[in-house]
N, C-alpha and C positions, 0 to 999 in steps of 0.2 A: 169527444177528443178526436182529431183527425190525425192521420198518419199516412206516410207516403207508401207503405207496404201493405196492400190490401189483404194478404193472406199470410198466415204463419202456420207452421206444423206444431199441434199440440203434443204433450208428452205421450198421449195415447196413440199418436200416429195417425190421427184424423185432421183434415183441414179445419181451421178455425177462422171464422169471419171476424176480424178484429174490429170491425165497425159496430158489431153487436156486443163486443166485450166491454167490461167496465174498466175504468182507469186502473183499479187495483190489479186486474189481470193482466194488463199490458206491462205494468211495471215489475212483474215477478221475474226478473232475470231475463235470460236470453230465450225462454220458452214460455209458452202458456199453459195454463193448467187445463185439464179435461173440459169437454164441452159442458159437462154437468156442474162445473163450479162457476158460479156467478155470472152466467151468460144472460145478458139482459134479453128480455122477452119483447122489447119494444121494436116496432118495424123501422127500418132505416131506408135512406135513399138507394135506388138501384145503381148497381156498379156499371159503368160505361163498358162497351165492348172492347174499346182500346185499352182500358186498364186491364181487363181480363186477359187480352192477348199478351200484354207485357208481362203479366204474372206468370203465365203459362211458360213463356220462353225463359224467364229467369229460373223458374223451377227446373226446367229441362237441362239448362246449363249446370246448375247445382248438382243434379243427379249425374250428369256426364262427368263432372270433374271428380265426384266421389268414386264413381265406377272406375275411371282411368287410374286414379290414385290407388285403389285397392289391388290393381293388377300388379303393383310393384311391391306388394307387402310379401315378404318371405315367411313361410311357415312350413316346417318339416312335413306336417300332414297334408298340406295343400300342394307342396312341391316335393314329393318323395324322391325325385331324381337329382335334386340340387343337393349338394353336400359341401360345407365349408372345407377348404383345404386345410389340413392339419398344420399347425405350426412346427417348424423344425426345432428339435431341442438345441439349445446353445451348449456346445461342448465346453467343458470346464475340467479343470485339474481338481483332483479329489482334495488336495491340500489348500490350495489358495482360492479355489472357487472362481477364478477368472478365466478369460478366453484362452484357448490353446495358442501357444506362441507360433508365429508364421515362419519361425527359423527352420523347423523341421520340414515344412512343406517346400520352403525355398530351397534347401539343400536337395530335396527329392527331385525338384524341378530341374536344377542343375545337372544332376546325375542323369536324368532322363534325356536332356538335351545332348549331353556328351555321348550317350549311348546311341542317340539317333544319328548324331554326326559320325560316329564311329561305323555304323552300319551303312551309311551312305557312302563314306570313303571306302569301305570294303567292297561295295557293289561296283564302285568305279575301278578299282585296282584289279578285280577279277573279271571285268567286262561284262558282268550280268546285265547291266544297262547299257544298250548300244543303239538306241533310237534317238532321233533328233528332239522329239517332244520330251522324253525323259531325261535327256542330257541337259536340255534347256531349263527344265524344272529344277534339277539339282544345282545348276548354275546360278539360278536366282536364289536359292536357299543359301548357297555360299555367299553370295553378294550381300545378303542381308544378315549376316552373322554378327551379333553384338560382341562376341569374344574374338580377340586377335588370334588367340591360339587356334580356335576353330577355323578361322578364315586361312590361317597358313596350313592347317591340315588338308584344306581342300585343293591347294594350289597345284601341287605336282600331279596328284591323282586325276584332277579335272583336265590338265594339260594332256596328259597320257591318254585319257579317255577320248578326247577329240581326235587325237592322232590315229588311235585305233579305229574310231568311226569312219575316217576318211580312207585309210589304207586297207581296211577289211572289206572294201567295196559296199559296205552298207549305205554309204554316201550316195554312190551311184545308183544303187537300187531304188532308194527313196526318190532320187531325181527322176528315174524312169517310170516310178509309179505316178508322177505328176506329169509325165508326157506320154501317155498311152498311144497317141495317134502318130507321133514322130518322135521315137525314143531318142533320149539325149545320148550322144556319143560318148563313149568311154575316153576318147582322145582328149575332149575338152577338159575332162576332170584331171587327166594326167598333165596336161600343159598348165593348168591353173596350179596345181600342186607344185611343179617344177618351178614356176615363177615365184611362188610364195617362199620356197626353200631357198632361193637364189638371192632374195631381196632382204638385206639387214634391217629394213624398217618393219618387217614381219614380226620382229620382237616385241612390237607394241601390243600384241594381242596373244593370249594363250589358246585361242579358239581357231584351230586349223580350218575347220568347216566354214566358219564365217569368212575367214581370209581368202579361201578358194572362191566362194560365191562373189565376193566383191571384186576378185580378179576377173572373173568370167564376165561380169557386168561392166566394169570400168575400162578394162583392157581391150575391148572390142573382140574378145574371143567368141562370143556368140555369133556374130555375123560371119567371122572367118571360118568356123567349124560348120555352121549350117550350109554355107555355100560349098564346103568340101564334101559334105555328106550328101547334098544334092547331085553332085557330079559322079558319085559312085556308080559304075556300070550296072551293080545288082539292083539299083533302084529302078532301072528301066526294063529289066527282064530281057536284055540283049538288043533292044532298040537304041537307035541314036536319037537322042532328044534335041530339040532346038534350044538355042540360048534362052528363048522366052519361056520355054517349058521348065528349064533348069532354074531360072530366077524365081518363077512361081512356086516351085517346090522348095527352094531355099527360104523363101519367105514364110512358107507354112512352118518349116523347122524352126526358123528364128523366133516367130511369135510364140510358139508353144514353150520354147525353151526359155524365152524371157520371163514368160508368166510363171513357170516353175520355180526360176531363180528368185523372183520377187516373192513368191508365196513363201519360200524358205526363209528369206531375209526378214519377213514380217514377225518371225519368232523373237526377235530382238528389239525391244522398244528403244534401247540405248546401245551404242556400239560397245562389244566386250573387249575393251582395250584397257591397258594399264594407264595410259596418258592420252 
C-alpha cells in the first residue's frame, strides 16, 4: 500500500519506514506501533532524494511549531516570576448580598468638589495665588463648573484677584520678565489700566489683565511708548543720538514688547468675556 507521507514517528519515538509497514500497522490511528510490531522484512524500493528532503523540511517545521507553541504555555514552576493578578472582591452588604449603592460615593464626591471649590475661592480672596499661570488655571476650573452655585461663588473672588494682580505690580513684573533686554515701561501698563477703567465696554470681561493686554496691542500703545522710551536721555548716557539711532532703539523696544504681550495673551484660548 502506497502513501504520500514517507515517514511517521512511532510510539517509541523512533522513525518508522511506512513503506515497510503492513496495512494493519498503518491503520492503527494517528501513530504506528513500535518497530518490533509487524514490520515487514521484505526489501522495498529506494526512496528518492527529493522525497527525503521534503520529509525533512516538514519534520523541521513541525518541531518549530511545537517549540514556538510551548513558549506560550504558562506554568508556575517554569515561570516563577509571573503571577496572576488577584481578583478584587466584590463589596456587598451583609444583609442583601448585592453591590454597595453608589449613593454614598456620589455624596462624598459632591462634598469633595465643594470643599475644593471653597479652598480655591479662599486662595483668591486672600491673594495667596497671584501669578498669571495659576490665576488662569483657576479661571478654567471656574468656567468648567457644572454647578451654578459653584460658578457664582467664583465670580467676585476671580474679578478681585485679577484686579489685585494688575495693581500689585505683579503684572508689570511678569511682563518685564518676558522683556529682559528692553524692559517694558511701567507707563504703558498705567495708561492701559486708565483706558480700561474709563471705557464702559470693559464690563464685558471680569479679567483686568486681559483687558489691559488687549488695550496695549489694539490701541497702538506699544509703538507710542517704545518711541518715548527710546528718546529718554538716560538711554544714551549723555550723548545726543541721531533720529536714525532713536528709531532703531524704538524698534528693538517695540519688537520685544509685542512678543511679551502676545505670549501672555496665549494663556487664553477663548476670550474671558461675559458676552
